[in-house]
TILOTI-736491 format. One line per 2 residues: number of its first residue (from 1); their letters; for each residue y, z negated, x of C-alpha. Coordinates in nm, 4 decimals. Layout:
N
NUM = A = Y:Z:X ~ ...
***
This chain:
188
1 = MA = 1.6274:-2.6674:-3.5482 ~ 1.5161:-2.6440:-3.1856
3 = KT = 1.3394:-2.3238:-3.0849 ~ 1.2111:-2.4722:-2.7602
5 = FQ = 1.0452:-2.7901:-2.6408 ~ 1.2611:-2.9754:-2.3907
7 = CP = 1.1722:-3.2614:-2.1605 ~ 1.3029:-3.5898:-2.3045
9 = GM = 1.3112:-3.7538:-1.9578 ~ 1.6276:-3.9004:-1.8155
11 = DG = 1.7643:-3.8322:-1.4683 ~ 2.0160:-4.1091:-1.4140
13 = TD = 2.2524:-4.0724:-1.7100 ~ 2.1673:-3.7096:-1.7913
15 = QC = 1.8749:-3.5874:-1.9989 ~ 1.6391:-3.3560:-1.8084
17 = NF = 1.6204:-3.0798:-2.0770 ~ 1.3705:-2.8777:-1.8723
19 = EW = 1.1969:-2.6354:-2.1117 ~ 0.8253:-2.7072:-2.1593
21 = EF = 0.5606:-2.4524:-2.2495 ~ 0.3629:-2.5361:-2.5640
23 = IE = 0.0500:-2.6143:-2.3594 ~ 0.2502:-2.8789:-2.1681
25 = VV = 0.3475:-3.0383:-2.5000 ~ -0.0176:-3.0387:-2.6071
27 = TK = -0.1226:-3.2027:-2.2801 ~ 0.1606:-3.4555:-2.2468
29 = AR = 0.1470:-3.5572:-2.6138 ~ -0.2326:-3.5724:-2.5958
31 = LS = -0.2709:-3.3741:-2.9170 ~ -0.6184:-3.3568:-3.0640
33 = DD = -0.7674:-3.0158:-3.1439 ~ -0.6756:-3.0637:-3.5111
35 = EQ = -0.3174:-3.1644:-3.4249 ~ -0.2816:-2.8648:-3.1925
37 = IL = -0.4011:-2.6283:-3.4667 ~ -0.1596:-2.7909:-3.7137
39 = FE = 0.1355:-2.7535:-3.4715 ~ 0.0481:-2.3901:-3.3943
41 = TR = 0.0126:-2.3104:-3.7638 ~ 0.3503:-2.4652:-3.8457
43 = IN = 0.5253:-2.2978:-3.5522 ~ 0.3845:-1.9587:-3.6533
45 = SN = 0.4696:-2.0167:-4.0179 ~ 0.8285:-2.1148:-3.9311
47 = WN = 0.8685:-1.8069:-3.7139 ~ 0.7255:-1.5773:-3.9833
49 = NK = 0.9402:-1.7276:-4.2580 ~ 1.2574:-1.6750:-4.0570
51 = SL = 1.1757:-1.3306:-3.9212 ~ 1.3353:-1.0270:-4.0783
53 = GV = 1.0934:-0.7536:-4.1688 ~ 0.7735:-0.9589:-4.2084
55 = RE = 0.6103:-1.1352:-4.5031 ~ 0.2789:-1.3052:-4.5659
57 = CP = 0.0505:-1.1001:-4.7888 ~ -0.0093:-1.2965:-5.1117
59 = FC = -0.3705:-1.1716:-5.1247 ~ -0.5065:-1.2274:-4.7715
61 = QN = -0.2258:-1.4350:-4.6075 ~ -0.2009:-1.1942:-4.3110
63 = IC = 0.1447:-1.0984:-4.1885 ~ 0.2717:-0.7607:-4.3115
65 = ER = 0.5648:-0.5594:-4.1856 ~ 0.7902:-0.3694:-4.4230
67 = QD = 0.7741:-0.0067:-4.3152 ~ 1.0391:0.1354:-4.5479
69 = PL = 1.3502:-0.0786:-4.6093 ~ 1.4331:0.1326:-4.9153
71 = NA = 1.1028:0.0549:-5.0898 ~ 1.0273:-0.2916:-5.2293
73 = GV = 0.6575:-0.2079:-5.2610 ~ 0.4584:-0.3067:-4.9518
75 = RC = 0.0994:-0.2056:-4.8801 ~ -0.1035:-0.4623:-4.6859
77 = MY = -0.3102:-0.2719:-4.4313 ~ -0.5534:-0.5637:-4.3937
79 = CK = -0.6341:-0.5606:-4.7662 ~ -0.6444:-0.1801:-4.7731
81 = NA = -0.8819:-0.1643:-4.4737 ~ -1.1003:-0.4326:-4.6348
83 = GK = -1.1314:-0.2056:-4.9403 ~ -0.9495:-0.4399:-5.1791
85 = SQ = -0.8254:-0.2635:-5.4915 ~ -0.5094:-0.4775:-5.5015
87 = NE = -0.3331:-0.4226:-5.1705 ~ 0.0324:-0.3708:-5.2674
89 = FC = 0.2887:-0.6397:-5.3440 ~ 0.6607:-0.6776:-5.4077
91 = WF = 0.8546:-0.7567:-5.0910 ~ 1.0895:-0.9882:-5.2815
93 = CL = 0.8773:-1.1876:-5.5287 ~ 0.5302:-1.1322:-5.3685
95 = LP = 0.3765:-1.0403:-5.7047 ~ 0.1330:-0.7464:-5.7287
97 = WD = 0.3112:-0.4119:-5.7120 ~ 0.2637:-0.1864:-6.0113
99 = GN = 0.4974:0.0962:-5.9117 ~ 0.7486:0.0043:-6.1821
101 = HS = 0.8411:-0.3399:-6.0567 ~ 1.1995:-0.4517:-6.1203
103 = CS = 1.2235:-0.8202:-6.0213 ~ 1.4298:-0.7487:-5.7126
105 = KD = 1.6651:-0.5130:-5.8941 ~ 1.7241:-0.7534:-6.1830
107 = AA = 1.7780:-1.0534:-5.9554 ~ 2.0053:-0.8528:-5.7255
109 = RM = 2.2153:-0.7272:-6.0181 ~ 2.2574:-1.0805:-6.1510
111 = LL = 2.3566:-1.2153:-5.8081 ~ 2.6050:-0.9328:-5.7473
113 = NT = 2.7619:-0.9903:-6.0904 ~ 2.7854:-1.3702:-6.0662
115 = CK = 2.8592:-1.4379:-5.6988 ~ 3.1786:-1.6162:-5.5981
117 = RK = 3.4893:-1.4166:-5.5179 ~ 3.6666:-1.4854:-5.1934
119 = EI = 3.9529:-1.3859:-4.9700 ~ 3.8712:-1.1528:-4.6822
121 = IG = 4.1516:-1.0522:-4.4430 ~ 4.4102:-1.1506:-4.7019
123 = LQ = 4.2536:-0.9648:-4.9970 ~ 4.1737:-1.1961:-5.2891
125 = GC = 3.8829:-1.1354:-5.5269 ~ 3.6290:-0.9699:-5.2995
127 = PS = 3.2667:-1.0460:-5.3951 ~ 3.1019:-1.2799:-5.1431
129 = VR = 2.7724:-1.0896:-5.1751 ~ 2.7253:-0.7146:-5.1405
131 = AC = 2.4282:-0.4819:-5.1234 ~ 2.4055:-0.2683:-4.8140
133 = PK = 2.5229:0.0773:-4.9272 ~ 2.2288:0.2364:-4.7450
135 = CQ = 1.9184:0.0175:-4.8073 ~ 2.0537:-0.2205:-5.0779
137 = VL = 1.9467:-0.5413:-4.9032 ~ 2.1815:-0.8227:-5.0106
139 = IE = 2.4293:-0.9524:-4.7540 ~ 2.6577:-1.2539:-4.7882
141 = HT = 2.9971:-1.2604:-4.6170 ~ 3.0423:-1.5994:-4.4560
143 = EA = 3.3407:-1.5599:-4.2240 ~ 3.5479:-1.3379:-3.9965
145 = CK = 3.6145:-0.9679:-4.0365 ~ 3.5167:-0.7125:-4.2970
147 = QM = 3.2962:-0.4958:-4.0733 ~ 2.9230:-0.5451:-4.1238
149 = EC = 2.5992:-0.4216:-3.9730 ~ 2.2898:-0.4497:-4.1909
151 = KM = 2.0086:-0.6262:-4.0068 ~ 1.7505:-0.4360:-4.2093
153 = CN = 1.8564:-0.0726:-4.1614 ~ 2.1382:-0.1057:-3.9012
155 = AK = 2.3930:0.0645:-4.1287 ~ 2.7535:-0.0189:-4.0397
157 = FC = 2.9943:-0.0507:-4.3316 ~ 3.3062:-0.2210:-4.4627
159 = FI = 3.2226:-0.5257:-4.6766 ~ 3.5361:-0.4712:-4.8863
161 = CL = 3.5400:-0.0988:-4.9709 ~ 3.1686:-0.0353:-4.8918
163 = KL = 3.2422:0.2824:-4.6953 ~ 2.9837:0.3582:-4.4305
165 = AD = 3.1072:0.3811:-4.0726 ~ 3.1147:0.7190:-3.9037
167 = GS = 2.9311:0.6351:-3.5819 ~ 3.1228:0.3437:-3.4298
169 = SY = 3.4406:0.4203:-3.6265 ~ 3.5088:0.2568:-3.9632
171 = RC = 3.6699:0.4999:-4.2097 ~ 3.8938:0.2333:-4.3624
173 = GN = 4.0447:0.1161:-4.0351 ~ 4.0083:-0.1752:-3.7961
175 = WN = 3.8485:-0.5116:-3.8683 ~ 4.1724:-0.6506:-4.0105
177 = TK = 4.3073:-0.3414:-4.1920 ~ 4.3404:-0.3946:-4.5663
179 = CE = 4.1560:-0.1491:-4.7900 ~ 4.0679:-0.1169:-5.1592
181 = IA = 3.8057:-0.3562:-5.2974 ~ 3.5074:-0.1570:-5.4250
183 = PI = 3.3769:-0.2499:-5.7708 ~ 3.0698:-0.4683:-5.8198
185 = QN = 2.7611:-0.2716:-5.7277 ~ 2.4790:-0.1789:-5.9634
187 = VG = 2.1647:-0.1684:-5.7488 ~ 1.8567:0.0120:-5.8538
***
């Protein structure tokens, strides 16, 4: 999906591809006020849905940022400041947070136990999904080496043995060094 608007004009046999600002798109496409609002809403929604660390509050639909990657309970500051009694929700399922919420843990356990096994650097049977050993966010191995960096908490670890890196050095060796496959994790 394109992240920019590019000029569709042709210059001889080549497409122009000059990047347009959104206001140029509005003007050149002659969008009505309603169409412009619709486009802006969809662009913002797409950005929010793909951004790490933000979710839409299920109560007020404002965007909330997850302050603690180790806690699935998120407090919406907009709802809290508005004096709403229900202002906490589950980061994963968006249901009201009751302090003893387990949807994310149960779903994560099931995924970790049932995910496909794959070969990584010549080692057969490694789970294709792991939980970050630091914040427990789920990460899927798609290709390449065994060394990972969690996009949520920035922890560096080996996807195979799950040992955390010591600074920039991985304790189990280089990207292609074989190590022992850690057992399936039990998050929670």
